[in-house]
N, C-alpha and C positions, 0 to 999 in steps of 0.2 A: 296891447303892444308888449313884446318881450323885452326884458331888461338884458341887453347884450352882455353886460358884466356878469350877471347871474348865470347866463348861458355859458359864457367862457369858463367861469369858475366850476360850474357843475360838470361840464364836459371834461375838464382836466382832472377834477376830483374823482370822477368815476374811473378815469384811466388810471390815476395814481392808486386808487383803492383796490382795484381788481387785477393788477398786473404783477406777476411774479417774474423775477429774473432781471430786473433793472431796465436801463434805457433801451438796450437793443431789443428786449422782449416787448417793450412798450411801442416801438416804432410802427409795427403793423396795426396796432390798435389806434394809435394817434392818426395814422394815415386813413384808416377806415372812417374815423369820426370827423376829422377836419377836411378831408378831401372828398370822400364819397358821400357821407351823410350830410354834413353841414355845408359842404361846398364853400368853405371859407377861403381856401386856396386851391389851385389846380395841381396836378401831378408833377409838372415840371418845377413849379415853385416849391413844392414839398421836397423834391430831390435837392434843390438848392439850399433849403433850410437845413436839411440833414447834413449836407457837405459843410456848411458854415458851422453848424452846431458841433460837429465832430472836430472841427479845426479849432474851435474856441475852447479855452480852459473851462473846466467844470463838468458837471454831471450832464450827460447827453439829453436825458428826458427833460431836465430843467431848462437847458439851452433851447431845445425845440419849443417848449412852452413859452419861453421868453420871446423868441422870434415871431411865433405865430400870434401871441397876444399883442406884441408891438405892431405887427402888420394890421391887426384888426382895429385896435383902439389906442395906439401909441403907448406911452409909458404906463398909463393906468391899466391898459389891457395886458401889458407884459407882467405887471405886478399881480393882477388878478389871476392870470393863467399860471404864474409861478406858484402862488399860494395854493391854488387848486391842485397843482401837480404834487407839491411836497407835503401839504398838511395831512392827507390821509396816510401816507407812508410814515410820516413822523409819528402820528398817533399809534399806528399799528406796531411800529418798531418799539416805541416806548412801552406799550402793553406787553409785547413779547419779552422785552428786557426785564420788565418787572416780574413776570411770571415764569418765564422759560427756564431760568437758572434752577428752579426747584424741580423741573420736569426734564431737564436736558439729558439725563441718563435713563429716562423711562424708555423701555423697549418699544412701545407703541409710537412714541414721538420720534424716535430714531428711524423706525420703519416708514413713517409718514414722510420724513424729509428725504429718505432714500428713494421713495416713490416719486417725489416731486422733482428730483434732479433731472431725470430724462426729459420730463415735460419742459423744464426750463431750457434745456439744450435745444429742443425743437422750437421753442418760442424765440430763441435767439437766431436760429437758422433761417426761419421764415423771412425776416427782413433782408437777410443777405440775398436770398433767391429773388425776392421782389425787387430789390435794388438792382440786381444784375439784369433783370428783365426790363425795368424802367430805363436803365442806362443804355439799352440797345447796344450791347457790346458787339464789336466786330472783332476780327482776328487780331488787330493791333491792340485795341483797348482791352480785350480779353487776356492777351499775353502780358500786357502791362499790369493788369489786376493780379494775375497768377505770379508774376515776378515780384510784385509788391508783397503779396502774402508769403511767398517763399523767403524773401529777405527778412521779413519780420519774424517768421516762425523758425527758420533754420539758421539765419545769420545774426539774429537778435538785433537787427537794425531798428532804431527808434522810429516810430511812425512820424515823428516831428521832422526828422531829417528827410524822410521820403517826401512828405508834403512840401517842405521847403525846396527840395531838389526839383520835383515835378513842377511846382509853381514857377520856379525860376526858368526852367527849360521852356515851359509853355509861354511865358512872357517874352523870352528871347526869340522863340520861334515866331510868335505873332508880330514882334517888332521887325524881324527879318522879312516876313511875308508882306507886311505893309510897306516897308522900305522898298522892296523890289517892285511892288505894285505901283508905288508913287514915282519910281525912277523912270518907268516906261511911258509916262504920260506927257 
């Protein structure tokens, strides 16, 4: 019989150890592991976890691991998933910090990091495309996504204000729809 806590830790430790580019680059790998391979949650639930994780303060990948761990095994599961997610990165960053300063001006090291940058951009772009597909955007929601991106990029509007505005409008619209539906009965 498998120890679920060991399985959760190993899953997130593997993701944390072998992903460059931060939380957005980790999303497709987390999705592949927890949705496709382990089948701990389904695609719709994963999209909900991402939405909540992006809205919550903190590091995206850690937030995702907290929610998935909690869903699997409550508070203990969230702690184990979080430790699995952050420990490998912490150790790797600590080692880099200890040794990188003496090699930071080395031409080979500089070229390696210049080569890694485009791959990291691609790793971040993949979850955006996957999320767009999973969200099944229509003309309205696609226009909303484009307008949101434009507001953030060109008008420098804080994503927090956008989330609060869209959430408020959605709640008001749902309230009005339910109120109209209930009035005709």
